[in-house]
N, C-alpha and C positions, 0 to 999 in steps of 0.2 A: 699880723698878730692877733693885733685887737679886737676887729672882726669874729675872729674863730673863736676867742675868748669866749666874748660875748654871745656869738651864736652856741655855745657848748653850757653856757650857765641859765638861756632860756630854754635848752630843749632839758636840762635836768628839772627846770619847776615845772616846765607841762610833764614830764613823767614824774615829779613827787606831786603834782595834783592829780593825775590820773591813779597814782599808785593808792593817794588817801581815799578816795572815791570809789574806789573798788574795794579796798580791805573794810569798809563797815556800809550798811545798807541799812535805810528805814522801811518798817513793814507796819501794816495799816489792820487793824485788827477791829471788829466789833462792828455796832451800826448805831445812826444816827436819827432819832426821832427827829422830820423834819419839822413837829408841832409844839416841841419843847425844846429842844436844843440851843443852846446859847449859842450867838455870832463865834465865840470862841471853838465850840465843841463842833460845830460846822467845819470851819478851817481846817481842821483834822482828815477832812475827806478829800485826795487827793486832786486838785483841779478847783478846788474852793478858796480863794481867798478871801478878804478882810472885806473888798466892796459887795461881791457875791452874798458872803454871809449875811451881812448887814442885810441887803436886799432882799433876802429870806425873809430874815425876820420881818420886814417891815410890810412884806405882802400878804404874810399869814396873821399881820394884825389886824387887817383887813376883815380876812377870812379864812380860817383854817384850810389846810391842804384836804382834800379829799383823794386824792390820786398822787402818786410819786409822778406820776406825767404834769401835774401843774407847774410843778420847776419850769416848766418849758416856758413859762410866762415871765420866769426872771431876766434881764438884759446878762447876754452874756453866755446864757446857757442854751445851747443846740441840743439837736436830736444824738449827733455823735458824742458830745461830750455826758449827756444824760446819762446814754447807753454804758459808756466808763465808768460812772458813778453811781448807778444806780443799785446797786447791790451794797450798796453802805446805806441805804436810806429805808426807814420803815415810816408807817404812821401812827404806828400804837408803842407804847409799849417802852423801857427804857435806854437811854443812849448810853452808850456801853465803846464807844469807840476811843481805840487807844494809840498813839505811836510807838513803835519799839526797834530801836536800833539792835542791830544783831551785826557781829562780826563774821566777815567770809574767813575762809580758811582759804591761807597762801596756797 
């Protein structure tokens, strides 16, 4: 009886966690100027964490990026990950990136 109760509680927790994740979703809109964006702004790009953002800032301090593909020089950014993130990066203009949470209709 005790094992069944524990299993039921665990199952309820898993279901609740999945329901919570499905109830809202985060979307990212806008772009990041990789030559002027702060490390914090860079972390808004899916796939860029604090370490990669700091590495981007440090690399561009030596020489501004002339191509988005220059990000391949950053440790942890490879061809596949760059292709997933490329649409968020620009070389000129303002950084307009924003994260928005949207609720899904159930």
